[in-house]
C-alpha positions in Angstrom: 112.8 -36.6 -157.1 114.6 -38.3 -154.2 113.7 -41.8 -153.2 110.4 -41.5 -151.3 111.0 -44.5 -149.0 114.4 -43.1 -147.9 112.9 -39.7 -147.4 110.1 -41.0 -145.3 112.4 -43.2 -143.2 114.6 -40.2 -142.5 111.6 -38.1 -141.6 110.3 -40.7 -139.1 113.7 -41.2 -137.5 114.3 -37.5 -136.9 110.7 -36.6 -136.1 109.8 -39.4 -133.7 112.4 -41.8 -132.4 109.9 -43.7 -130.4 107.6 -44.5 -133.3 110.6 -45.1 -135.5 111.7 -47.9 -133.2 108.3 -49.6 -133.2 107.8 -49.1 -137.0 110.8 -51.3 -137.7 108.7 -54.3 -136.6 106.3 -54.0 -139.5 106.7 -56.1 -142.6 108.5 -54.2 -145.3 105.5 -53.2 -147.4 103.5 -52.0 -144.4 106.5 -50.2 -143.0 107.0 -48.2 -146.2 103.4 -47.1 -146.3 103.3 -46.2 -142.6 106.5 -44.2 -143.0 105.2 -42.4 -146.1 101.9 -41.5 -144.3 103.9 -40.3 -141.3 106.1 -38.1 -143.5 103.0 -36.3 -144.9 101.5 -35.8 -141.4 104.8 -34.6 -140.1 105.3 -32.2 -143.0 101.8 -30.7 -142.5 102.3 -30.3 -138.8 105.7 -28.6 -139.3 104.3 -26.2 -141.9 101.6 -25.0 -139.6 103.9 -24.7 -136.6 106.9 -23.3 -138.4 108.9 -26.3 -137.3 111.4 -28.8 -138.9 110.7 -32.4 -138.0 108.9 -31.5 -134.9 111.6 -29.2 -133.5 112.2 -25.4 -133.4 108.6 -24.3 -132.6 108.0 -20.7 -133.9 105.2 -18.2 -133.0 103.6 -17.5 -136.4 100.8 -15.0 -136.9 97.2 -16.3 -137.5 97.4 -14.9 -141.0 100.7 -16.8 -141.7 99.2 -20.1 -140.4 96.0 -19.7 -142.5 98.1 -19.0 -145.6 100.1 -22.1 -145.0 97.0 -24.2 -144.3 95.5 -23.0 -147.6 98.6 -24.3 -149.4 98.4 -27.6 -147.7 94.7 -28.0 -148.6 95.3 -27.2 -152.2 98.2 -29.7 -152.5 96.2 -32.4 -150.7 93.3 -31.8 -153.1 95.7 -32.3 -156.0 96.7 -35.6 -154.6 93.1 -36.7 -154.1 92.5 -35.7 -157.8 95.3 -38.0 -158.8 97.7 -35.2 -159.8 101.4 -35.4 -159.1 103.4 -33.2 -156.7 106.9 -32.0 -156.5 106.8 -31.9 -152.7 108.2 -35.2 -151.4 105.7 -35.5 -148.5 102.8 -35.1 -150.9 104.3 -37.5 -153.5 104.7 -40.0 -150.7 101.0 -39.4 -149.7 99.9 -40.0 -153.3 101.5 -43.5 -153.2 99.7 -44.4 -150.0 96.4 -43.1 -151.2 96.7 -45.1 -154.4 97.8 -48.3 -152.7 95.4 -48.3 -149.7 92.5 -46.2 -150.9 92.7 -43.7 -148.0 89.5 -41.7 -148.0 89.7 -38.0 -148.8 87.7 -37.2 -145.7 90.4 -38.6 -143.5 93.1 -36.4 -145.0 91.0 -33.4 -144.6 90.0 -34.3 -141.0 93.7 -34.0 -140.2 93.9 -30.7 -141.9 90.9 -29.5 -140.0 92.8 -30.2 -136.8 95.7 -28.0 -138.0 93.0 -25.4 -138.8 92.1 -25.4 -135.1 95.7 -24.4 -134.3 95.8 -21.9 -137.2 92.6 -20.2 -135.9 93.9 -20.4 -132.3 90.8 -22.2 -131.1 90.3 -22.2 -127.3 89.7 -25.5 -125.5 87.0 -24.7 -122.9 85.6 -28.2 -122.3 87.1 -31.7 -122.3 85.1 -32.4 -125.5 86.9 -29.5 -127.2 90.2 -31.1 -126.3 89.1 -34.6 -127.4 87.8 -33.2 -130.7 91.2 -31.7 -131.3 93.0 -34.9 -130.3 90.9 -36.8 -132.9 91.6 -34.4 -135.7 95.4 -34.2 -135.2 96.0 -37.8 -134.1 93.0 -40.0 -133.9 92.4 -39.9 -137.6 96.0 -40.7 -138.2 95.3 -43.9 -136.2 92.4 -44.5 -138.5 94.5 -44.1 -141.6 97.3 -46.3 -140.2 94.7 -49.0 -139.4 93.5 -48.9 -143.1 97.1 -49.4 -144.2 97.3 -52.5 -141.9 94.2 -53.9 -143.6 91.6 -53.2 -140.8 88.0 -52.8 -142.1 85.8 -53.6 -139.0 84.3 -50.4 -137.7 85.0 -51.2 -134.1 88.7 -51.9 -134.8 88.8 -48.5 -136.7 87.3 -46.7 -133.7 89.9 -48.3 -131.4 92.7 -47.2 -133.8 91.3 -43.7 -133.3 91.4 -44.2 -129.6 95.1 -45.0 -129.8 95.8 -41.8 -131.7 93.7 -39.8 -129.1 95.7 -41.4 -126.3 99.0 -40.5 -128.0 97.8 -36.9 -128.3 96.6 -36.7 -124.7 100.1 -37.9 -123.8 101.6 -35.2 -126.0 99.6 -32.5 -124.4 100.6 -33.5 -120.9 104.3 -33.6 -121.9 104.3 -30.3 -123.8 102.3 -28.0 -121.5 105.2 -25.5 -120.9 106.4 -25.6 -124.6 102.8 -24.9 -125.7 102.4 -22.0 -123.2 105.7 -20.5 -124.5 103.8 -19.8 -127.8 100.5 -18.9 -126.2 98.7 -22.2 -126.5 97.1 -24.4 -123.9 95.2 -27.6 -124.7 94.2 -28.4 -121.2 90.4 -27.8 -120.8 89.8 -24.3 -119.4 87.0 -25.8 -117.2 89.5 -28.1 -115.5 91.8 -25.2 -114.9 89.0 -23.1 -113.5 88.2 -25.8 -111.0 91.8 -25.7 -109.9 91.7 -22.0 -109.4 94.0 -21.2 -112.4 92.8 -18.1 -114.5 93.7 -18.5 -118.2 95.6 -15.2 -118.2 97.8 -16.5 -115.3 98.8 -19.9 -116.8 102.4 -18.8 -117.1 102.9 -17.9 -113.5 105.1 -20.2 -111.4 102.5 -20.2 -108.6 100.2 -22.3 -110.8 102.7 -24.9 -111.9 101.5 -27.4 -109.3 97.9 -26.9 -110.5 98.9 -27.3 -114.1 100.7 -30.5 -113.3 97.6 -31.8 -111.5 95.5 -31.1 -114.6 98.1 -32.7 -116.9 98.1 -35.8 -114.6 94.3 -36.0 -114.9 94.8 -36.0 -118.7 97.4 -38.8 -118.4 94.8 -40.7 -116.3 92.2 -40.1 -119.0 94.6 -41.4 -121.7 94.7 -44.8 -119.8 91.0 -45.4 -120.9 91.9 -44.8 -124.5 95.1 -47.0 -124.3 93.0 -49.8 -122.8 90.5 -49.6 -125.7 93.3 -49.6 -128.2 94.7 -52.8 -126.8 91.4 -54.6 -127.7 91.7 -53.4 -131.3 95.3 -54.6 -131.6 94.0 -58.2 -131.3 92.5 -57.9 -134.8 95.7 -56.8 -136.6 98.1 -59.0 -138.4 100.8 -60.4 -136.1 103.7 -58.0 -137.0 101.4 -55.0 -137.1 100.0 -56.0 -133.7 103.6 -56.3 -132.4 104.6 -52.9 -133.7 101.5 -51.1 -132.5 101.7 -52.7 -129.0 105.3 -51.5 -128.7 104.5 -48.0 -129.8 101.6 -48.0 -127.3 103.8 -49.1 -124.4 106.6 -46.6 -125.3 104.4 -43.7 -125.7 102.3 -44.5 -122.6 105.5 -44.5 -120.6 106.0 -40.8 -121.5 102.7 -39.8 -119.8 103.5 -41.9 -116.8 106.9 -40.2 -116.4 105.2 -36.8 -116.6 102.8 -37.8 -113.9 105.5 -39.2 -111.7 107.8 -36.2 -112.3 105.7 -33.7 -110.4 106.3 -30.0 -111.0 109.8 -30.9 -112.3 108.4 -33.0 -115.1 108.7 -30.1 -117.6 112.3 -29.0 -116.6 113.5 -31.0 -119.6 111.7 -32.7 -122.4 110.5 -36.1 -121.0 111.9 -39.0 -122.9 111.9 -42.8 -122.6 115.5 -44.1 -122.4 116.9 -46.2 -125.2 117.2 -49.2 -123.0 113.6 -49.0 -121.9 112.5 -48.7 -125.5 114.2 -51.9 -126.4 112.6 -53.6 -123.4 109.2 -52.3 -124.5 109.8 -53.8 -128.0 110.0 -57.2 -126.3 107.1 -56.5 -124.0 105.1 -55.4 -127.0 105.6 -58.8 -128.7 104.2 -60.5 -125.6 101.3 -58.1 -125.3 100.4 -58.6 -129.0 100.5 -62.4 -128.6 98.3 -62.3 -125.5 95.9 -59.9 -127.3 95.6 -62.2 -130.3 95.1 -65.3 -128.0 92.3 -63.5 -126.2 90.7 -62.2 -129.4 87.3 -63.8 -128.9 87.0 -62.4 -125.3 88.0 -59.0 -126.7 85.1 -59.1 -129.1 82.8 -59.0 -126.1 84.4 -56.0 -124.5 82.2 -52.9 -125.2 83.6 -49.6 -126.1 81.8 -47.2 -123.8 82.2 -43.6 -122.7 84.9 -42.7 -125.2 84.8 -39.8 -127.7 83.7 -40.9 -131.1 83.5 -39.3 -134.5 80.1 -40.1 -136.0 80.0 -42.0 -139.3 77.8 -39.4 -141.0 78.5 -35.6 -141.0 80.8 -33.8 -138.7 78.8 -34.1 -135.5 81.2 -35.2 -132.7 80.2 -36.9 -129.5 81.2 -39.2 -126.7 79.3 -42.4 -126.7 78.3 -42.4 -123.0 
């Protein structure tokens, strides 16, 4: 089997240039585990969407998606049972699970998020959208935090907040791409308030309203990014630097979407290479400041943010 570290590094570089840049700031051991976990997450996402490394989105039937999801669940269960896999992404996952004790429930939380796509679940309320964001991204933040040695429950919740913020940013950036395959993750209640019927989402007349809704999502993401910054203070220095940089780079994408108006989706929104390098430096300063203010950060409550409860599958916002 090919070298799993090299495979995972290639996956992250081709699948997410933004995160790949930030990941280089981790120490070698943490970076390898982070990249291996990313490779598995990327593989599962691609299988459900019929993509390759996040590109070439295909419109698969519900039946095709469910069949693919069943395969992912079976292979993940094999990994949890300590069995080997000939699929590089799952072989990489097995190494991460063994080394860091990633809980089975986290792995299947992610697959439950992909099930929402496979079942073509509708997102009527904001809670529906936030629940999806947790399952496809928030729980990834949780697993990444475990790799970085985080154990405190509040820090784990704030790692989830960062993943949710990333996904809210993704949704705002990809509105038109998602509509092209019949998907919309913006809350239908929000769209109704802006006078946009679900069956008319594709019409040019509603593009301004869609952008307003996407901008509202970017604004909401700011609360989750702010919470994540507090959790960063409790990570080891190099992890804090890497995560701060990833936060700043990804946050820029959402801000560019909001600033771009109805032209924001004319081309895929990207952060320039030069700005990414600047954000890497900025991330170091942000991490140092967060660690310096660690005690003050401990007093900052986490209020009004969506939270997965510790027991069962009940989901709520802790207003």
